[in-house]
C-alpha positions in Angstrom: 78.5 -52.2 39.9 77.6 -50.2 36.6 73.9 -50.8 37.3 73.9 -49.2 40.9 75.9 -46.0 39.5 73.4 -45.5 37.0 70.8 -45.7 39.7 72.5 -43.1 41.8 72.8 -40.8 39.0 69.3 -41.1 38.1 68.5 -40.1 41.9 66.4 -43.4 42.3 67.6 -43.7 46.2 66.8 -40.2 46.7 63.2 -41.1 45.8 63.1 -44.3 47.5 61.5 -43.3 50.8 58.5 -41.4 49.0 58.2 -44.4 46.7 58.0 -47.0 49.6 55.5 -44.5 51.4 53.4 -44.4 48.4 53.4 -48.3 48.2 52.3 -48.4 51.8 49.4 -45.9 51.3 48.2 -47.8 48.2 48.4 -51.0 50.1 46.4 -49.8 53.0 43.8 -48.3 50.4 43.2 -51.8 49.1 42.4 -53.5 52.3 38.6 -52.8 51.7 35.8 -51.5 54.0 36.6 -51.9 57.7 34.7 -54.7 59.4 32.3 -53.8 61.9 30.8 -50.8 60.5 27.1 -49.9 60.1 25.4 -51.8 57.3 24.3 -49.6 54.3 20.5 -49.4 54.5 20.0 -46.7 51.9 18.5 -47.5 48.6 20.1 -46.1 45.3 19.5 -42.7 44.3 18.6 -41.1 41.0 21.1 -38.6 40.2 20.1 -37.8 36.5 17.5 -38.7 34.0 18.0 -38.2 30.1 15.5 -36.9 29.2 14.3 -35.5 32.7 10.9 -37.2 34.1 8.3 -34.9 33.0 9.3 -34.5 29.5 6.6 -33.4 27.0 6.8 -33.8 23.1 9.1 -36.6 23.5 10.5 -37.8 20.1 13.6 -40.1 21.1 13.6 -44.0 21.3 15.7 -44.2 24.5 15.6 -43.1 28.2 18.8 -43.2 30.5 18.6 -43.2 34.2 21.7 -42.7 36.2 22.2 -43.6 40.1 24.8 -42.8 42.6 26.0 -46.4 43.0 25.9 -49.8 41.2 22.5 -51.3 40.9 20.9 -54.5 39.7 17.5 -55.0 37.8 15.2 -57.7 39.6 13.3 -59.5 36.9 12.8 -56.2 34.9 10.5 -57.6 32.2 8.0 -58.6 34.9 8.2 -56.1 37.4 8.6 -52.7 35.5 5.2 -51.8 34.2 4.5 -49.5 31.2 1.0 -47.7 31.1 -0.2 -47.6 28.8 1.2 -51.0 27.4 3.9 -50.9 24.7 3.3 -52.3 21.2 6.6 -54.5 21.6 8.6 -55.2 24.6 11.5 -52.6 25.1 15.4 -53.5 25.5 16.0 -52.9 29.3 19.7 -52.7 30.6 21.5 -53.8 32.8 20.3 -57.5 32.4 22.0 -59.7 34.9 25.1 -57.4 35.9 25.7 -54.3 37.9 25.5 -50.9 36.4 25.2 -47.3 37.5 22.5 -46.8 34.8 19.3 -48.0 33.4 18.6 -47.9 29.8 15.4 -48.4 28.3 15.0 -48.5 24.3 12.0 -48.6 22.7 11.5 -51.2 20.0 8.4 -49.8 18.2 7.0 -46.2 17.5 5.3 -44.8 20.7 1.7 -43.5 20.2 1.3 -39.8 19.4 -0.4 -37.3 22.1 0.1 -40.1 24.8 1.2 -39.7 28.4 3.5 -42.9 29.4 4.3 -43.8 33.0 7.1 -46.3 33.7 6.4 -48.0 37.2 9.7 -49.5 38.4 7.9 -50.9 41.5 10.7 -52.8 43.4 12.8 -53.6 40.2 15.7 -51.4 41.2 18.2 -52.3 44.2 21.7 -51.7 45.1 24.4 -54.2 44.0 26.2 -54.6 47.4 23.3 -54.8 50.1 20.2 -55.2 47.9 18.4 -52.1 49.4 15.6 -51.6 47.0 14.4 -48.3 45.7 10.6 -48.5 46.1 8.2 -47.4 43.8 10.2 -45.2 41.5 8.2 -43.8 38.6 9.1 -41.9 35.3 6.9 -40.1 33.2 6.9 -38.6 29.7 4.6 -37.5 27.1 4.7 -37.7 23.2 2.4 -34.8 23.2 2.5 -31.2 24.5 1.1 -31.8 27.8 1.1 -34.6 30.6 -2.1 -36.2 31.7 -2.8 -35.0 35.2 -5.7 -37.1 36.7 -5.2 -39.6 39.6 -7.2 -42.3 41.0 -6.7 -44.1 44.2 -8.4 -47.2 45.8 -8.2 -50.4 48.0 -8.3 -54.1 47.1 -9.3 -56.2 49.9 -9.7 -60.0 50.3 -13.1 -61.5 50.3 -13.1 -64.9 52.4 -9.4 -64.4 53.6 -7.6 -61.9 56.1 -4.6 -61.3 53.7 -4.2 -60.5 50.1 -2.1 -62.6 47.8 1.4 -61.3 47.2 1.1 -60.1 43.8 -2.0 -58.1 42.9 -2.4 -56.3 39.8 -5.2 -53.5 38.8 -5.9 -52.5 35.2 -7.9 -50.0 33.5 -9.6 -51.1 30.3 -11.7 -49.2 27.7 -15.2 -48.7 29.0 -16.7 -51.0 26.3 -14.5 -54.0 27.5 -16.2 -57.0 29.2 -14.7 -59.9 31.4 -13.6 -61.5 28.1 -11.0 -58.6 28.1 -9.4 -60.1 31.1 -10.2 -63.8 30.5 -8.5 -63.9 27.3 -5.4 -62.2 27.9 -6.4 -58.5 26.8 -4.2 -55.9 27.8 -5.2 -53.0 30.2 -4.7 -49.4 29.1 -3.1 -48.5 32.4 -1.7 -51.0 34.9 -0.4 -50.8 38.8 0.2 -52.8 41.6 -1.2 -52.8 45.0 0.7 -52.3 48.2 0.9 -55.2 50.8 -2.1 -53.3 52.6 -4.2 -53.4 49.6 -3.8 -49.6 48.6 -3.2 -48.7 44.8 -2.8 -45.3 42.9 -3.0 -44.4 39.2 -1.3 -41.3 38.3 -1.3 -39.2 35.0 -4.4 -40.6 33.7 -6.3 -38.9 31.0 -10.1 -38.1 30.9 -12.5 -40.8 29.9 -14.4 -43.8 30.9 -12.9 -47.0 32.1 -13.5 -50.4 33.3 -11.5 -51.7 36.5 -10.1 -55.2 37.1 -7.8 -56.6 39.7 -6.2 -60.0 39.9 -3.6 -62.0 41.8 -0.7 -62.3 39.5 0.3 -65.7 41.1 2.7 -66.7 38.2 3.9 -63.3 37.3 2.2 -63.9 33.8 0.5 -60.3 33.8 -2.6 -62.5 32.7 -5.6 -63.8 35.0 -5.8 -67.5 35.3 -9.5 -68.4 36.0 -9.8 -70.5 39.1 -6.2 -70.5 40.1 -5.9 -66.8 40.7 -7.9 -64.4 42.6 -10.2 -61.7 40.8 -12.1 -58.5 41.5 -13.9 -56.1 39.5 -15.8 -52.6 39.8 -19.4 -53.5 38.9 -19.6 -49.9 36.9 -17.7 -47.9 34.6 -15.2 -45.3 36.1 -15.4 -41.7 35.1 -12.5 -39.4 35.1 -12.5 -36.8 36.3 -15.2 -37.7 38.7 -14.1 -40.7 40.5 -11.3 -40.4 42.9 -11.3 -43.4 45.4 -12.8 -47.1 44.8 -12.8 -50.4 46.4 -12.4 -53.7 45.0 -13.1 -57.0 46.6 -10.7 -59.9 45.5 -12.3 -63.5 45.4 -11.9 -66.9 43.9 -14.1 -67.9 41.2 -15.9 -71.3 41.4 -14.6 -73.5 38.9 -15.4 -77.4 38.1 -13.8 -80.0 40.2 -10.8 -81.6 38.8 -9.7 -85.0 39.8 -6.1 -86.5 39.0 -4.4 -89.9 39.6 -7.1 -91.8 41.3 -5.7 -94.8 42.7 -6.5 -97.6 45.0 -5.3 -97.3 48.4 -6.7 -100.5 50.0 -9.5 -103.0 49.1 -12.3 -100.6 49.5 -10.5 -97.1 49.3 -9.4 -95.0 46.4 -7.7 -91.6 46.7 -6.9 -88.8 44.0 -5.6 -85.3 43.9 -8.1 -82.6 43.3 -8.5 -78.9 42.2 -11.4 -76.5 41.9 -14.7 -76.2 43.6 -15.7 -78.9 45.5 -19.6 -78.4 46.3 -22.3 -80.4 45.0 -19.9 -83.3 44.5 -21.4 -86.9 44.1 -19.7 -90.2 43.5 -21.3 -93.3 41.7 -20.3 -96.7 41.0 -22.9 -98.8 39.3 -24.2 -101.7 41.7 -22.1 -100.6 44.7 -22.4 -98.4 47.5 -20.0 -95.3 47.7 -19.3 -92.6 50.1 -16.5 -89.6 49.6 -15.1 -86.9 51.3 -12.2 -84.5 50.7 -8.9 -83.9 53.1 -6.5 -81.5 52.2 -5.9 -81.6 48.4 -7.3 -85.2 48.0 -10.7 -86.9 47.3 -11.1 -90.2 49.2 -13.7 -92.6 47.7 -14.8 -95.6 49.6 -16.7 -98.5 47.7 -18.6 -101.5 48.8 -18.7 -104.4 48.1 -15.3 -104.9 46.4 -13.4 -108.1 45.4 -10.0 -108.5 43.9 -10.1 -108.3 40.2 -13.6 -106.5 40.0 -14.1 -103.9 37.2 -15.5 -100.6 38.6 -17.0 -97.8 36.5 -16.4 -94.6 38.9 -18.4 -91.5 37.8 -17.9 -88.1 39.7 -20.4 -85.5 39.2 -20.8 -81.8 40.4 -24.5 -80.7 40.2 -25.6 -82.2 36.9 -22.2 -82.1 35.3 -20.0 -85.2 34.9 -16.7 -84.0 35.8 -14.7 -87.4 36.1 -15.3 -91.0 34.9 -13.1 -93.9 34.3 -12.6 -97.7 35.0 -10.7 -99.1 37.7 -9.8 -102.5 38.2 -9.7 -103.6 41.9 -6.1 -105.1 42.7 -6.1 -108.6 44.2 -3.1 -107.6 46.1 -4.5 -104.4 47.6 -4.2 -103.9 51.7 -7.2 -105.2 53.7 -9.2 -102.7 55.4 -9.2 -103.3 59.3 -11.7 -101.6 61.9 -9.3 -100.1 64.5 -10.5 -97.3 66.7 -8.9 -94.4 68.7 -10.3 -91.1 70.5 -9.2 -87.8 69.5 -8.6 -86.4 73.0 -8.8 -87.2 76.7 -9.1 -83.5 77.6 -12.4 -81.5 76.3 -13.4 -77.8 76.5 -17.0 -77.1 77.0 -18.9 -77.3 73.8 -16.1 -79.8 72.3 -17.3 -83.1 70.7 -15.9 -86.3 71.7 -14.9 -87.9 68.3 -14.3 -91.5 67.8 -11.9 -91.9 65.0 -11.9 -95.1 63.0 -9.4 -96.5 60.4 -12.4 -97.3 58.1 -15.3 -94.6 57.9 -18.4 -95.4 60.1 -21.9 -95.9 58.8 -23.7 -95.7 62.4 -23.4 -96.5 65.8 -25.8 -98.6 68.0 -26.5 -96.3 70.7 -28.0 -99.4 73.1 -24.3 -100.7 73.1 -22.9 -97.4 74.3 -22.4 -96.6 77.8 -21.6 -93.3 79.6 -20.8 -93.1 83.1 -22.2 -91.0 84.8 -25.1 -91.5 82.6 -26.4 -88.1 80.7 -28.2 -87.7 77.6 -25.8 -87.2 74.4 -26.6 -86.7 71.0 -24.6 -89.0 68.4 -23.2 -87.1 65.1 -21.6 -88.3 62.2 -19.0 -86.3 60.1 -18.6 -86.4 56.3 -15.3 -88.5 56.6 -17.2 -91.1 58.6 -16.2 -90.4 62.4 -19.0 -90.7 65.0 -19.1 -88.0 67.8 -20.9 -87.6 71.0 -22.4 -84.1 71.8 -22.7 -84.0 75.7 -24.3 -81.4 77.5 -21.8 -79.1 79.4 -22.3 -79.6 83.3 -19.9 -77.7 85.5 -20.7 -80.2 88.4 -20.0 -83.3 86.1 -16.5 -83.0 84.3 -15.3 -86.5 84.3 -16.6 -89.5 82.3 -15.9 -92.8 81.3 -17.1 -94.3 77.9 -17.6 -98.0 77.1 -18.5 -99.3 73.7 -19.8 -102.9 73.7 -19.0 -105.2 70.9 -21.1 -104.4 68.0 -21.6 -100.9 68.9 -19.8 -99.5 65.7 -20.8 -100.4 62.2 -18.2 -99.5 59.4 -18.9 -98.6 55.8 -17.2 -101.6 54.5 -19.5 -103.9 56.8 -16.8 -104.4 59.4 -18.3 -104.4 63.1 -16.5 -103.5 66.3 -15.5 -106.9 68.0 -14.0 -105.7 71.2 -15.1 -103.8 74.4 -13.5 -100.3 74.1 -13.2 -98.0 77.1 -12.2 -94.3 77.1 -12.0 -91.8 80.0 -12.1 -88.1 79.3 -12.5 -84.9 81.2 -13.9 -81.3 80.5 -11.9 -78.2 81.8 -13.9 -76.1 83.8 -15.4 -73.1 82.7 -13.0 -70.8 84.4 -10.2 -72.1 82.1 -12.0 -70.7 79.1 -13.0 -67.0 78.0 -15.8 -65.4 76.2 -16.3 -62.5 73.5 -19.1 -60.6 73.0 -19.7 -58.1 70.0 -22.5 -55.7 69.4 -23.5 -53.6 66.7 -26.4 -50.7 66.3 -27.9 -51.8 62.7 -29.7 -54.9 62.7 -28.5 -57.3 59.9 -30.5 -57.3 56.9 -29.8 -61.1 56.1 -28.7 -64.2 57.8 -25.2 -64.1 59.0 -22.5 -67.0 59.0 -19.9 -66.2 61.8 -16.8 -68.0 61.2 -14.1 -68.2 64.0 -10.8 -69.0 62.7 -7.1 -69.1 63.6 -5.2 -66.0 62.9 -4.3 -67.2 59.1 -8.0 -68.3 58.6 -6.9 -71.9 57.6 -8.9 -73.6 60.4 -12.5 -73.0 61.5 -12.9 -73.6 65.2 -16.6 -72.4 65.5 -19.3 -71.7 62.9 -22.6 -70.0 64.0 -25.6 -69.2 61.9 -27.4 -65.8 63.0 -30.8 -65.0 62.0 -31.7 -61.6 60.3 -32.1 -58.6 62.5 -29.3 -59.9 64.8 -27.4 -56.9 66.6 -25.2 -59.1 69.0 -22.7 -62.0 68.8 -21.6 -63.9 71.9 -19.1 -66.7 71.8 -18.8 -68.7 75.1 -16.3 -71.2 76.5 -13.6 -70.3 74.1 -10.1 -72.1 74.8 -7.4 -69.8 75.6 -5.7 -68.6 72.5 -5.6 -66.2 69.6 -8.6 -66.2 67.1 -9.9 -63.9 64.1 -13.4 -63.5 63.2 -15.4 -63.2 59.8 -19.1 -62.5 59.3 -20.6 -63.5 55.9 -24.0 -61.8 54.9 -25.9 -65.0 53.5 -27.9 -63.1 51.1 -29.6 -66.1 49.3 -30.1 -67.8 52.9 -28.5 -71.0 51.6 -26.2 -71.5 54.5 -23.0 -71.1 53.0 -20.7 -68.5 51.4 -21.3 -67.8 47.7 -18.3 -66.5 45.7 -18.5 -64.2 42.8 -18.5 -64.7 39.2 -16.3 -62.5 36.7 -18.3 -63.5 33.4 -21.7 -63.0 35.0 -20.8 -59.8 36.6 -21.8 -61.1 40.2 -20.0 -59.9 43.1 -19.2 -62.4 46.2 -21.6 -62.1 49.4 -20.4 -59.3 51.6 -17.6 -60.5 54.3 -17.1 -58.4 57.4 -13.4 -59.0 58.8 -13.3 -58.0 62.5 -10.2 -55.9 62.5 -8.7 -57.0 65.7 -7.0 -60.4 66.7 -9.2 -61.9 69.6 -6.8 -62.7 72.4 -8.8 -65.0 74.6 -7.6 -65.9 77.9 -8.8 -68.0 81.1 -11.7 -66.4 83.0 -11.9 -63.2 80.8 -15.0 -61.8 79.4 -14.3 -59.4 76.4 -17.2 -57.3 75.2 -16.6 -54.7 72.2 -18.7 -52.7 69.9 -18.4 -52.2 66.1 -19.9 -50.3 63.2 -20.9 -53.5 61.4 -22.5 -53.1 58.1 -23.8 -56.2 56.3 -26.2 -55.2 53.5 
């Protein structure tokens, strides 16, 4: 009773309605953002810089940048680039927690009379939605003025349609060589290419530079030969003077690397490979061998082999031995058996009918092969031991029946086909295919390798070799679908694309990428012109 009298005397009950309303307001305010509202798609906005970007005569050791909302830094030590590079890595906050400011503290003295540019790239994103502040840049000078020269350019792939995800471009002193890049030398200025290959350097000083580009796949800021793509400008850059450049990115040829070569069956060994694959030969003393590549694997077949045999395998690339070792044939290895299947029953004009064996084939006895109706054909053999029949396309004869009599197929292992095999197949009529013609005015100065691929460039559907002086390309009987087109200037006329070499200063052979995706439809003929230049 005494307690309630005290409450009345202090006026508590007169304030009770206002107190209750306040609690309700606070309660409502704590409900959070109403559901169903528009999603925030706005990146963080810079509200203050201390000192401001563009400051000259910088004497401090710290930079603070404030934002209008909480932000996170995504992998700042890798994504934030300082040009020119700092002697020691700075301390960057925040690290793993949200904040409304970024703080960069320098841990070593800055160079005098130098303009520094900090490229944040896509490191800054808002805490709630992950919206990225793209390509924010902060610049300052330890001298009385800012360097003001710019350089723009484009990086494009050589034998590919798209660039790697992460491409860095560095400017090095003019007296630099390829060793500067190969041995981890740091560039004076560094920037990243956009997904379309365009890049820009800003606030550059006057001088001469060397330009290198590479795909930083492992985010190490260093080039990994053979694993990452590289490109370079074959001459010195002069600033002022040069304002726009183009660099071609290519993968260098590296020696073949073989790992984990193990026995799969009595005659068959398989191992994982990396590096270049051209000019490869495999030897086993006193035995016949054949080899081929499939995906990331090397397949080696040896004959004869018996369980317990000790085999010395030698793998060479040109005149260099890239792998050698002893392998003992297992007495429990799976036996090899010759079985045959056919790749397809429906073929497009110009398709080859492939006979696919479980054991690589050495040859085919054409006297034991019957084709009905009887037409002349040409047998071909692939690197992996398949036999194919190239049959001239005849619109009046689309259906065929193939008979392989016993003994028609002879395998590398000595197996011979024992049964009569029959296979019926049919060609699509030409009206179910399309054609594409490309014309250009200036005759090609070199032979040209034409590669028709899928849209990603992963599979080659057709390869054609054009002589010098060509001004026209025609592709007939194309199955409906989407394709991409490359034309390689075969400068040394060796019938293959030759990549570049960084140390030797050799650029790759020129490649022209037709800019459009070819959309081939049944019974369509497409004819287009281009300003093709293959020098």
